[in-house]
Legacy VTK file of the C-alpha trace (Angstrom):
# vtk DataFile Version 3.0
C-alpha trace
ASCII
DATASET POLYDATA
POINTS 437 float
-0.115 -0.073 -0.008
1.844 3.340 -1.149
-1.242 5.716 -1.147
-4.346 5.400 1.291
-7.178 7.792 1.715
-9.285 7.904 4.610
-12.798 9.534 5.056
-13.930 11.155 8.309
-12.466 13.448 11.019
-13.280 11.702 14.197
-11.524 9.444 16.777
-12.120 6.388 14.651
-10.607 7.910 11.717
-7.598 9.074 13.917
-7.491 5.471 14.808
-7.678 4.240 11.422
-4.930 6.478 10.351
-2.553 5.791 13.206
-3.024 2.075 12.615
-2.171 2.586 8.847
0.923 4.618 9.479
2.189 1.618 11.901
1.521 -1.065 9.240
2.545 0.470 6.257
5.579 2.605 6.723
6.285 5.123 3.953
2.786 5.044 2.681
1.397 8.436 1.739
-1.921 8.979 3.624
-4.745 11.490 2.885
-7.648 12.077 5.242
-10.844 14.331 4.638
-11.455 16.320 6.587
-9.102 14.907 9.257
-8.516 16.802 12.646
-5.490 18.306 14.507
-4.337 14.944 15.626
-4.497 13.248 12.194
-2.565 16.277 10.652
0.494 14.999 12.551
0.191 11.867 10.720
-1.562 12.510 7.259
-2.228 15.041 4.560
-5.752 16.490 5.588
-7.912 17.677 2.903
-10.841 20.352 3.808
-13.589 18.219 2.642
-16.826 17.318 4.478
-17.816 13.851 4.816
-21.165 14.662 3.349
-19.421 16.460 0.288
-19.564 13.390 -1.743
-18.733 15.119 -5.273
-15.767 16.775 -3.541
-14.568 13.517 -2.001
-14.837 11.562 -5.370
-12.864 14.337 -7.049
-10.170 14.402 -4.458
-9.666 10.608 -4.388
-9.401 10.486 -8.221
-6.735 13.248 -8.065
-4.505 11.396 -5.297
-5.017 8.108 -6.894
-4.932 5.966 -3.747
-4.426 2.155 -3.419
-7.675 2.028 -1.240
-10.200 4.363 0.307
-11.470 3.643 3.701
-14.821 5.289 4.618
-15.130 5.837 8.336
-18.359 7.440 9.131
-21.846 6.125 8.341
-23.481 9.089 6.765
-21.321 9.044 3.581
-21.927 5.229 3.308
-25.586 5.495 3.662
-25.576 8.336 0.932
-23.636 6.216 -1.613
-20.032 7.483 -1.330
-18.613 3.987 -2.018
-20.887 3.430 -5.141
-19.672 6.799 -6.559
-15.845 5.847 -5.546
-16.096 2.555 -7.316
-17.783 3.915 -10.295
-14.626 6.149 -10.578
-12.659 2.813 -10.447
-11.249 3.418 -6.772
-11.158 0.388 -4.620
-12.985 1.281 -1.515
-13.359 -0.527 2.067
-17.015 0.260 2.978
-20.388 -1.049 1.783
-22.505 0.593 -1.148
-25.694 2.463 -0.082
-28.152 -0.575 -0.466
-26.104 -2.624 1.898
-25.592 0.505 4.265
-29.300 0.599 4.948
-28.461 -1.952 7.448
-27.689 0.944 9.622
-29.327 3.707 7.720
-32.816 2.317 8.281
-33.758 0.447 11.766
-36.859 -0.674 9.947
-34.947 -2.172 7.100
-32.551 -4.077 9.543
-35.289 -5.395 11.806
-37.306 -6.634 8.808
-34.248 -8.242 7.383
-33.601 -10.087 10.443
-37.000 -11.169 10.834
-37.084 -12.644 7.209
-33.620 -14.339 7.817
-34.464 -15.695 11.199
-31.840 -13.992 12.999
-32.392 -13.554 16.848
-33.705 -10.132 17.770
-36.088 -8.553 20.079
-39.891 -8.517 19.214
-40.558 -5.318 17.395
-43.373 -3.154 15.599
-42.681 -0.399 13.132
-44.755 2.862 13.259
-45.255 5.942 11.261
-48.280 6.947 13.352
-46.918 8.336 16.829
-50.439 7.357 18.569
-50.167 3.760 17.375
-46.493 3.726 18.422
-47.430 5.035 21.933
-50.154 2.520 22.365
-47.819 -0.368 21.618
-45.089 0.877 23.924
-47.704 1.230 26.788
-48.622 -2.385 26.243
-44.809 -3.210 26.665
-44.842 -1.440 30.097
-41.550 -1.077 31.426
-40.043 -3.164 28.755
-40.092 -0.778 25.666
-37.040 0.591 23.689
-38.070 3.357 21.164
-35.502 3.609 18.177
-35.456 6.407 15.538
-35.450 4.612 12.070
-32.777 6.942 10.570
-29.325 8.156 11.506
-29.178 10.022 14.626
-25.289 10.126 15.514
-25.532 7.179 17.791
-28.224 8.899 20.068
-31.505 7.793 18.461
-32.143 4.937 21.139
-34.029 5.464 24.081
-34.391 2.730 26.782
-37.391 3.386 28.794
-38.098 2.598 32.316
-41.789 3.011 32.316
-44.946 3.720 29.976
-44.642 7.581 30.533
-40.955 7.560 29.461
-41.824 5.403 26.426
-44.757 7.877 25.435
-42.162 10.810 25.851
-39.713 9.254 23.775
-42.238 8.748 20.849
-43.350 12.305 21.275
-39.890 13.621 21.110
-39.132 11.737 17.948
-42.210 11.693 16.033
-43.876 15.007 17.061
-41.310 17.334 18.199
-38.638 16.136 15.666
-35.646 15.839 18.073
-33.919 14.025 15.350
-35.266 15.359 12.346
-36.517 13.135 9.472
-34.654 10.334 11.048
-37.289 10.115 13.889
-40.479 10.473 11.596
-40.692 6.636 11.672
-39.698 4.679 14.784
-39.150 1.006 15.708
-40.442 0.130 19.187
-39.147 -3.323 20.586
-39.047 -5.033 23.703
-36.286 -4.595 26.039
-33.658 -7.254 26.335
-31.538 -8.030 29.416
-28.069 -9.107 29.520
-24.304 -7.983 28.731
-24.109 -5.770 25.573
-21.373 -6.457 23.166
-19.885 -4.872 20.073
-18.856 -7.347 17.673
-17.067 -6.725 14.398
-16.492 -8.775 11.360
-14.878 -8.100 7.852
-17.428 -9.247 4.974
-17.050 -9.493 1.334
-20.243 -10.832 -0.019
-21.096 -14.004 1.861
-17.415 -14.344 3.175
-17.225 -13.554 6.836
-14.232 -13.102 9.076
-14.365 -12.486 12.649
-12.570 -9.305 13.692
-13.104 -8.990 17.318
-15.443 -8.060 20.095
-15.266 -5.088 22.528
-17.603 -3.615 25.207
-18.804 0.009 24.694
-20.215 2.044 27.516
-22.909 4.089 26.266
-24.501 5.870 29.003
-23.110 9.347 30.254
-22.505 8.628 33.803
-20.801 5.955 36.016
-22.836 2.911 36.719
-24.631 3.070 33.206
-26.747 6.034 34.340
-27.934 9.149 32.616
-28.551 9.521 28.568
-27.344 7.570 25.797
-24.274 9.093 24.155
-22.310 8.059 21.025
-19.953 6.177 23.465
-18.060 7.132 26.774
-15.424 4.430 26.397
-14.851 0.908 25.369
-12.730 -1.948 26.158
-11.122 -4.891 24.211
-10.998 -7.779 23.662
-14.280 -8.783 25.302
-13.681 -12.514 26.270
-16.633 -14.381 24.663
-16.894 -17.956 25.424
-16.405 -20.271 22.534
-20.136 -21.351 22.339
-21.226 -17.637 22.130
-18.517 -16.694 19.657
-19.858 -19.597 17.560
-23.566 -18.628 17.883
-22.944 -15.116 16.835
-20.960 -16.270 13.834
-23.299 -19.064 12.577
-26.836 -17.441 13.779
-26.075 -13.727 13.314
-23.042 -12.467 11.050
-23.019 -15.203 8.467
-26.959 -15.256 8.053
-27.164 -11.533 7.673
-24.540 -11.456 4.964
-26.246 -14.054 3.031
-29.626 -12.337 3.425
-28.041 -9.073 1.914
-26.510 -11.073 -0.764
-29.582 -12.881 -1.586
-31.443 -9.429 -1.763
-29.055 -8.143 -4.293
-27.027 -5.882 -2.161
-24.110 -7.843 -1.078
-22.202 -6.386 1.825
-18.478 -5.444 1.623
-16.561 -3.850 4.586
-16.548 -3.717 8.306
-19.737 -5.122 9.810
-20.808 -4.031 13.349
-23.357 -6.024 15.274
-24.557 -4.634 18.631
-25.468 -7.980 20.414
-27.038 -8.593 23.850
-25.985 -11.671 25.627
-29.176 -12.972 27.083
-30.026 -16.075 28.993
-31.492 -17.387 25.615
-28.465 -16.687 23.721
-27.128 -13.747 21.656
-29.653 -11.390 20.212
-29.063 -8.366 18.000
-29.683 -5.031 19.034
-28.732 -3.234 15.797
-26.318 -3.236 12.953
-23.952 -0.607 11.920
-22.278 -0.272 8.448
-18.553 0.604 9.798
-16.093 0.460 12.742
-17.523 1.909 15.936
-16.452 4.842 17.795
-14.797 4.467 20.500
-14.415 0.719 19.676
-12.251 1.428 16.850
-9.830 3.099 19.359
-9.502 -0.312 21.352
-9.804 -2.631 18.736
-7.340 -1.241 15.974
-4.257 -1.030 18.368
-4.811 -4.777 18.970
-4.824 -5.736 15.327
-2.111 -7.815 14.143
-2.304 -7.120 10.426
-3.079 -4.318 8.409
-6.865 -3.489 7.933
-6.503 -3.335 4.130
-4.450 -6.647 4.199
-7.105 -8.611 6.206
-9.896 -7.328 3.821
-8.082 -8.491 0.943
-7.499 -11.814 2.639
-11.326 -12.099 3.004
-11.898 -11.173 -0.527
-9.419 -13.755 -1.619
-11.634 -16.363 0.214
-8.991 -17.206 3.030
-11.643 -17.506 5.711
-12.317 -20.852 7.511
-15.551 -22.306 9.096
-15.022 -20.569 12.217
-14.545 -17.161 10.707
-10.747 -17.113 11.121
-8.203 -15.932 8.411
-5.747 -18.602 7.707
-6.779 -20.367 10.841
-5.830 -17.603 13.421
-7.502 -14.731 15.025
-6.608 -11.225 13.983
-6.338 -9.683 17.203
-3.081 -10.005 19.244
-3.211 -12.643 22.104
-2.466 -11.369 25.679
-3.117 -7.866 24.922
-6.025 -5.462 26.138
-7.192 -2.010 25.430
-9.092 0.439 27.484
-10.354 3.804 26.007
-11.811 6.703 28.114
-13.780 9.428 26.108
-13.383 12.957 27.584
-16.439 14.947 26.642
-17.394 18.690 26.699
-19.576 20.415 29.265
-23.108 19.811 28.085
-22.617 16.616 26.090
-24.638 14.911 24.743
-26.753 18.107 24.399
-25.409 21.600 23.483
-21.747 21.777 23.996
-19.511 25.112 23.959
-16.627 24.966 21.275
-13.306 26.505 21.524
-12.448 25.645 25.089
-8.551 25.414 25.483
-7.248 21.966 26.045
-4.331 21.194 28.151
-1.989 18.193 28.963
-2.264 16.319 25.779
1.526 15.971 25.138
1.826 14.565 28.792
-0.955 12.251 28.287
0.693 10.820 25.057
3.777 9.678 26.921
1.484 7.324 28.957
-0.976 6.325 26.322
-2.637 6.641 22.873
-4.591 9.884 22.670
-7.171 10.127 19.537
-8.816 13.213 18.622
-12.561 13.155 18.586
-13.595 16.748 18.182
-10.766 19.119 18.587
-9.348 22.109 16.563
-6.559 24.401 16.201
-6.964 27.994 17.242
-3.583 29.642 16.508
-1.186 27.363 18.344
-3.861 26.308 20.930
-5.640 23.111 20.932
-9.348 23.812 21.713
-12.462 21.566 22.003
-14.681 21.338 18.665
-17.449 18.811 19.630
-19.337 16.834 22.285
-16.649 14.086 22.531
-13.270 15.739 22.544
-10.513 12.953 23.053
-10.372 9.134 23.591
-7.345 8.221 25.824
-6.492 4.495 25.164
-4.408 2.641 27.505
-2.769 -0.718 26.427
-1.388 -3.439 28.449
-0.788 -7.323 28.767
-4.369 -7.378 30.497
-7.416 -5.157 31.068
-6.397 -4.025 34.761
-3.006 -2.653 33.330
-4.593 -1.127 30.278
-7.215 0.477 32.516
-4.651 1.817 34.736
-2.564 3.327 32.186
-5.769 4.865 30.286
-6.766 6.831 33.505
-3.231 7.652 34.590
-3.093 9.511 31.172
-6.481 11.001 31.646
-5.376 12.733 34.797
-2.935 14.676 32.741
-5.504 16.063 30.480
-7.664 19.149 31.508
-10.350 21.520 29.991
-13.073 23.547 31.359
-16.073 21.316 31.853
-14.485 18.214 31.014
-16.621 15.052 31.838
-15.676 11.452 31.764
-16.678 8.131 33.283
-14.533 6.738 36.024
-15.792 3.114 35.605
-14.756 2.196 32.222
-13.880 -1.376 32.295
-15.103 -2.200 35.841
-17.900 -4.183 34.713
-15.670 -6.487 32.599
-13.118 -6.872 35.251
-15.650 -7.953 37.616
-16.790 -10.634 35.277
-13.261 -11.772 34.737
-12.477 -11.760 38.246
-15.616 -13.949 38.965
-14.413 -16.566 36.733
-13.087 -15.696 33.244
-14.948 -15.030 30.070
-18.801 -14.129 29.567
-20.737 -17.577 29.039
-23.883 -17.541 26.721
-26.216 -20.449 26.081
LINES 1 438
437 0 1 2 3 4 5 6 7 8 9 10 11 12 13 14 15 16 17 18 19 20 21 22 23 24 25 26 27 28 29 30 31 32 33 34 35 36 37 38 39 40 41 42 43 44 45 46 47 48 49 50 51 52 53 54 55 56 57 58 59 60 61 62 63 64 65 66 67 68 69 70 71 72 73 74 75 76 77 78 79 80 81 82 83 84 85 86 87 88 89 90 91 92 93 94 95 96 97 98 99 100 101 102 103 104 105 106 107 108 109 110 111 112 113 114 115 116 117 118 119 120 121 122 123 124 125 126 127 128 129 130 131 132 133 134 135 136 137 138 139 140 141 142 143 144 145 146 147 148 149 150 151 152 153 154 155 156 157 158 159 160 161 162 163 164 165 166 167 168 169 170 171 172 173 174 175 176 177 178 179 180 181 182 183 184 185 186 187 188 189 190 191 192 193 194 195 196 197 198 199 200 201 202 203 204 205 206 207 208 209 210 211 212 213 214 215 216 217 218 219 220 221 222 223 224 225 226 227 228 229 230 231 232 233 234 235 236 237 238 239 240 241 242 243 244 245 246 247 248 249 250 251 252 253 254 255 256 257 258 259 260 261 262 263 264 265 266 267 268 269 270 271 272 273 274 275 276 277 278 279 280 281 282 283 284 285 286 287 288 289 290 291 292 293 294 295 296 297 298 299 300 301 302 303 304 305 306 307 308 309 310 311 312 313 314 315 316 317 318 319 320 321 322 323 324 325 326 327 328 329 330 331 332 333 334 335 336 337 338 339 340 341 342 343 344 345 346 347 348 349 350 351 352 353 354 355 356 357 358 359 360 361 362 363 364 365 366 367 368 369 370 371 372 373 374 375 376 377 378 379 380 381 382 383 384 385 386 387 388 389 390 391 392 393 394 395 396 397 398 399 400 401 402 403 404 405 406 407 408 409 410 411 412 413 414 415 416 417 418 419 420 421 422 423 424 425 426 427 428 429 430 431 432 433 434 435 436
């Protein structure tokens, strides 16, 4: 790989660029739009991820060996289709396959047709019918905006009144715009939530790895849902659970998409709940997660482009392994802690000076989510500002290194969770990996 082009400007894309620099020394890497952290590693082009025409023109001009699309919006908008029409190799699904994330209704109907385990659900265009169904579920309702909502369009409700309020906010008040005009209301599932990733090329599926995200804003999984306040990897799935996820979820959804004429090519993300009845799908995403990418990619033993080429070449065994081996390094762990702006996940104030990043980088990896340069000063430019990732031979060590680095960073109003990884540490301490029937 001599030239690589990454689309996006958040922590996920910073992790991708960092990974590519380590795997392909001497390669020329471009990123659009990038961010101050990425700018230290790659040439940044001032193009928004939604500027599909501009991105294609830029990619044609730089002639990359591969384009990697990070965010979901350009994938759902058809950027891959345009890039491939221009003769460019792209890691990311086309618009038809990206509907797996772009429409919760499409994903749930596909799962129902394919027999993929997921919570019972109904789809509504009428808010009053949605409210009536949610009330019948009593304290067991989850309300989901059908379209893209930056990871915030899912409300887990603790009672009928909260469910009604969620439906009204989405369908009547329009808090998510057009994304919430249609909703999915489903039964709440209980268990451990795990983010599972695979590389998919048509019907070939290779297991990439599993991580655990922490979506609620506050410690103890309290507060509103966010785009993710931190993650740990790898998640130690029991062999039986991993096999069931591969054979009952990942492979069937790849086959179902291919059968419907929209074969999937790229990274597939399945949000899975490990219930007493087995793994069940919460949602599918059409790309690497954020903050999961910031903990998975530092553990990846080969270049992501190289691994995808192996999948395309058919080098995947029946257990989803490439050449009979796992892609993540053994005996390594990562813990990522997100530092967020005051007011996140609601309105935030940009331009707040950030201190201590250089000191933190001496102890851990620091990925930029929402930062900008104001002269020589690094400032906040988004809700999630930085992801600080500690690495180590085990989760306890990785976590200690992450929080040691977090203590070096400061900006006015900074908020973060202090319990990232605690739940998994308690599980491992109680007797090993997570089991699942």
